[in-house]
C-alpha positions in Angstrom: 0.0 0.0 0.0 2.8 2.4 0.9 4.6 1.5 -2.3 1.5 2.5 -4.3 1.3 5.8 -2.5 5.0 6.5 -3.1 4.6 5.6 -6.8 1.6 7.9 -7.1 3.5 10.8 -5.5 6.5 10.2 -7.8 4.2 10.2 -10.9 2.6 13.4 -9.7 6.0 15.1 -9.3 7.0 14.0 -12.8 3.8 15.4 -14.3 4.3 18.7 -12.4 7.9 18.9 -13.7 6.8 18.2 -17.2 4.1 20.8 -17.0 6.6 23.4 -15.8 8.9 22.6 -18.6 6.1 23.0 -21.2 5.1 26.4 -19.6 8.7 27.6 -19.7 9.1 26.5 -23.3 5.9 28.3 -24.2 7.1 31.5 -22.5 10.5 31.3 -24.3 8.6 30.9 -27.7 6.3 33.8 -26.9 9.1 36.3 -26.1 10.8 36.2 -29.5 7.3 36.4 -31.2 6.4 39.5 -29.2 9.8 41.0 -29.9 9.3 40.2 -33.6 5.8 41.8 -33.6 7.3 45.0 -31.9 10.1 45.1 -34.5 7.6 44.7 -37.3 5.4 47.5 -35.9 8.4 49.8 -35.4 9.5 49.1 -39.0 5.9 49.9 -40.3 6.0 53.2 -38.3 9.4 54.0 -39.8 8.2 53.3 -43.3 5.0 55.3 -42.7 7.1 58.3 -41.6 9.5 57.9 -44.5 6.6 57.8 -47.0 5.3 61.1 -45.7 2.2 59.8 -43.9 3.2 61.3 -40.5 0.4 63.0 -38.7 0.4 66.8 -39.0 1.0 68.7 -35.7 -1.4 71.6 -36.3 -2.1 74.4 -33.8 -5.8 75.1 -34.7 -5.7 78.2 -32.4 -3.8 80.1 -35.1 -6.1 79.5 -38.0 -6.7 82.5 -40.3 -8.7 83.0 -43.6 -8.5 85.1 -46.7 -10.5 85.4 -49.9 -11.1 87.4 -53.1 -14.5 88.6 -54.2 -17.1 85.9 -53.3 -14.2 84.3 -51.4 -13.8 87.6 -49.5 -17.5 87.5 -48.5 -17.1 83.8 -47.5 -13.9 84.6 -45.5 -15.7 87.4 -43.7 -18.7 85.1 -42.9 -16.4 82.4 -41.6 -14.5 84.9 -39.4 -17.7 86.4 -37.9 -19.4 83.0 -37.4 -16.3 81.1 -36.1 -14.3 83.8 -34.4 -13.6 81.3 -31.7 -11.8 79.2 -34.2 -10.5 81.7 -36.8 -8.2 84.3 -35.4 -7.8 86.8 -38.3 -9.1 87.6 -41.8 -7.9 89.2 -45.0 -10.5 90.4 -47.5 -9.9 91.4 -51.1 -12.8 93.2 -52.9 -15.5 91.9 -50.6 -18.3 93.5 -48.6 -19.7 93.2 -45.1 -21.5 90.4 -43.3 -25.2 90.1 -44.1 -25.1 92.5 -47.1 -27.1 90.3 -49.5 -29.9 89.6 -47.0 -30.4 86.2 -48.6 -31.2 87.6 -52.0 -29.3 87.3 -55.3 -30.6 90.5 -56.8 -29.5 92.4 -53.7 -26.1 90.7 -53.9 -25.6 91.8 -57.5 -26.6 95.4 -56.9 -26.3 96.8 -53.3 -23.4 94.5 -52.5 -21.3 95.1 -55.7 -22.2 98.2 -57.6 -23.5 100.6 -55.0 -22.3 104.2 -55.8 -22.6 105.7 -52.4 -21.3 104.9 -48.9 -23.1 102.0 -47.2 -24.6 102.3 -43.7 -23.4 99.2 -41.8 -25.5 99.9 -38.7 -28.3 97.5 -39.8 -25.7 94.8 -40.6 -24.1 95.2 -37.2 -27.6 94.8 -35.6 -28.1 91.7 -37.8 -24.9 90.2 -36.5 -25.8 91.0 -32.9 -29.1 89.2 -33.3 -27.3 86.2 -34.8 -24.9 86.3 -31.7 -27.9 86.4 -29.3 -29.4 83.4 -31.1 -26.1 81.5 -30.9 -25.7 81.1 -34.6 -22.4 82.9 -34.6 -19.6 83.1 -32.1 -19.3 86.1 -29.6 -18.6 89.3 -31.5 -16.2 90.3 -28.7 -13.7 87.9 -30.1 -13.2 90.2 -33.1 -11.7 93.1 -31.1 -8.3 91.5 -30.8 -8.1 89.9 -34.2 -5.9 91.2 -37.1 -7.8 92.2 -40.2 -6.4 93.2 -43.6 -8.7 94.6 -46.3 -7.7 95.4 -49.9 -9.5 97.0 -52.8 -7.8 97.8 -56.2 -8.4 101.3 -57.5 -9.0 99.9 -61.0 -11.6 97.3 -59.9 -14.7 97.6 -62.1 -16.6 94.7 -60.7 -16.9 95.6 -57.0 -17.3 99.3 -56.0 -14.9 100.6 -53.4 -17.9 101.7 -51.2 -18.7 98.0 -50.8 -15.2 97.1 -49.5 -15.1 100.2 -47.4 -18.2 99.0 -45.7 -16.2 95.9 -44.6 -13.7 98.3 -43.0 -16.5 100.1 -41.3 -18.1 96.9 -40.1 -14.9 95.7 -38.4 -14.2 99.1 -37.0 -17.6 99.2 -35.3 -17.0 95.8 -33.8 -13.8 97.3 -32.1 -11.2 95.9 -34.5 -8.6 98.0 -36.2 -8.4 96.8 -39.8 -5.5 97.7 -42.0 -6.8 98.9 -45.4 -5.2 99.4 -48.8 -7.2 101.1 -51.5 -4.5 102.9 -53.5 -2.9 100.3 -55.7 -4.1 100.4 -59.4 -5.3 96.8 -59.6 -8.3 95.4 -61.5 -10.6 92.9 -60.0 -8.1 90.2 -59.1 -5.5 89.0 -56.6 -2.4 91.2 -57.0 1.0 89.4 -57.2 4.6 90.3 -57.9 5.0 88.5 -61.2 2.1 86.2 -62.0 -1.2 86.8 -63.9 -2.7 89.4 -66.3 -1.8 93.0 -66.6 -2.3 94.8 -63.2 -5.1 97.2 -64.0 -7.2 94.7 -66.0 -10.1 92.5 -64.9 -9.8 89.1 -66.7 -9.3 85.4 -66.0 -7.7 84.0 -64.0 -8.2 87.1 -61.9 -4.6 87.0 -60.7 -2.8 90.3 -61.6 0.8 91.0 -62.1 1.3 94.2 -60.2 4.8 94.0 -58.6 2.7 93.9 -55.3 2.9 90.9 -53.0 -0.6 90.8 -51.5 0.1 87.3 -50.2 3.1 88.5 -48.2 1.2 91.6 -47.0 -1.8 89.7 -45.7 0.1 86.8 -44.1 2.5 89.2 -42.4 -0.5 91.2 -41.0 -2.2 88.1 -39.8 0.8 86.4 -38.3 3.4 89.1 -37.6 7.0 89.0 -38.8 7.7 86.1 -41.1 10.8 84.4 -42.5 11.7 85.3 -46.0 9.7 83.4 -48.6 11.0 80.8 -51.1 11.9 82.7 -54.3 10.5 80.4 -57.0 7.5 78.2 -57.4 9.6 75.4 -58.8 11.7 75.5 -55.6 8.5 75.6 -53.5 7.1 72.5 -55.2 10.2 70.4 -55.2 12.2 71.3 -52.1 9.9 73.0 -49.6 6.5 71.4 -49.7 3.8 69.9 -52.0 0.2 70.4 -53.0 -2.0 67.5 -52.0 -5.5 66.6 -53.0 -8.4 66.4 -50.6 -11.6 64.4 -51.2 -14.0 67.1 -50.1 -17.1 64.9 -49.9 -15.6 63.4 -46.8 -16.3 66.7 -45.0 -20.0 66.9 -46.0 -22.2 66.0 -43.1 -25.1 63.5 -43.5 -28.2 65.3 -44.9 -26.3 68.3 -46.3 -26.3 69.2 -49.9 -22.8 69.0 -51.4 -22.0 72.2 -53.4 -18.3 71.6 -53.3 -16.1 70.2 -56.0 -14.9 66.6 -55.8 -11.4 67.7 -55.1 -9.9 70.4 -52.8 -6.3 71.2 -52.2 -3.8 72.0 -49.5 -0.2 73.1 -49.7 1.8 71.3 -47.0 5.3 72.5 -46.2 8.0 69.9 -45.7 8.5 71.1 -42.2 4.9 70.4 -41.4 5.0 67.0 -43.0 8.0 66.2 -40.8 6.2 66.9 -37.6 6.9 70.5 -36.7 4.0 72.5 -35.2 2.1 74.4 -38.0 -0.9 76.7 -38.4 -3.6 76.8 -41.1 -4.5 79.5 -43.5 -7.7 79.1 -45.5 -7.5 80.6 -48.9 -10.9 81.1 -50.7 -11.0 81.6 -54.5 -13.5 84.0 -56.2 -16.1 83.3 -58.8 -14.8 81.7 -61.9 -11.5 81.0 -60.0 -12.1 77.4 -58.9 -9.9 74.6 -60.4 -12.7 73.6 -62.8 -12.4 77.1 -64.4 -8.7 78.0 -64.2 -7.0 74.7 -63.2 -4.7 75.3 -60.1 -3.8 78.9 -60.9 -5.2 80.3 -57.7 -3.3 77.6 -55.8 0.1 78.0 -57.5 0.1 81.7 -58.6 -1.4 83.7 -55.8 1.9 83.8 -54.0 0.7 82.2 -50.7 2.7 79.0 -50.9 6.2 80.5 -51.0 5.5 82.3 -47.8 3.8 79.3 -46.2 6.8 77.0 -47.1 9.2 78.9 -44.8 6.8 79.8 -42.0 5.1 76.5 -41.0 1.7 77.4 -42.6 -0.5 74.8 -44.2 -2.6 76.6 -46.8 -6.1 75.0 -47.4 -7.7 75.7 -50.8 -11.3 74.5 -50.6 -13.1 74.4 -54.0 -16.7 75.1 -55.1 -18.3 73.8 -58.3 -20.5 75.4 -60.9 -24.2 74.4 -61.0 -27.6 75.5 -62.1 -29.5 73.8 -59.3 -28.8 75.4 -57.0 -28.1 78.5 -59.3 -24.4 79.1 -59.1 -23.0 78.9 -62.7 -19.8 80.8 -61.8 -18.8 78.5 -58.9 -19.0 81.4 -56.3 -19.0 80.8 -52.6 -22.4 81.2 -51.0 -22.8 84.7 -49.7 -26.4 85.2 -50.8 -28.2 82.0 -49.7 -28.1 79.4 -52.6 -27.4 76.7 -50.0 -30.2 77.8 -47.7 -31.2 80.5 -45.3 -28.5 79.6 -42.7 -25.7 80.2 -45.2 -23.8 82.8 -43.1 -24.2 81.1 -39.7 -22.4 78.2 -38.0 -25.2 76.0 -39.4 -24.5 77.0 -43.0 -23.5 73.9 -45.1 -20.4 75.4 -46.8 -19.4 77.1 -43.5 -19.4 73.8 -41.7 -17.7 71.9 -44.5 -14.8 74.3 -44.6 -14.3 74.1 -40.8 -14.6 70.3 -41.0 -11.8 70.3 -43.6 -9.6 72.5 -41.4 -10.1 70.2 -38.4 -9.7 67.1 -40.5 -6.5 68.0 -42.3 -4.5 65.2 -40.7 -7.0 62.7 -42.0 -6.8 64.3 -45.4 -3.2 63.3 -45.7 
């Protein structure tokens, strides 16, 4: 009987020892596997970074906006409605918030060709009502924001009284806009050496004027900047690249999509490599989208060479032409073709542009 017990104990010890050996072997096999998985993951991360897919490090608290003509109206609307997110604005040949009153005929007359000074008091009141309703951010935000406003003295599309009304609007809100009205430029974006003759109004509405509007506005919005890259070819090859953005990704469910399929962003190499960067939204005018003039507004406005050396990602959202809704010239919505909430935080295009800004990392 005692022999049977001893034999049973011996067998138990052998089984326990064998079990421990199997466990130890399994642990030793698992360790190299885990190390291999970690090494594979590290290699994948390295390859991702080398291929340019690193996540952008964007400081959204330094977002600014600019625009020409309908883009100026849209830039102004974005600044007023989202002044908690957008910290400065530059307007070229564009009028004040609420000018069109949701009506195309008013937009084409009182907000473009008016021959006498505009009274902005009713528009200030309209903005205050929107603030009380919560459809725009607090107007107090505007007081400390940089604003730059330009109007060419040879502009025959938008009267200077309209652009002056934007100056008056911001002034009454407590801002101190810088204004330039004395350069003999047609209706277009003035540059140093790209575009049509300076005092003309013609496609692509980029004017060669020996005047660097891009540098002027970015310096006013951000303060002293590093010197810009001197040539576009250098900008494209050595300092950054233009990427495509699938804009439908930023249209919320239930919203009409009045944007083009593709938008664009210029991403400096410094931003792609992980340095902290800010965002500038650049809004084209009517007949200035890529469908009409290819990428001229993106490559020839002069913004990218400054962005390349100053950690600024430039977002170039794009509209599309349509007849339903009525927008054959691919203008931004500043009179209500997307609905009555077009100039509020609930406006479709307004939300879509903000979604693009906040989703730039996903866009890469």
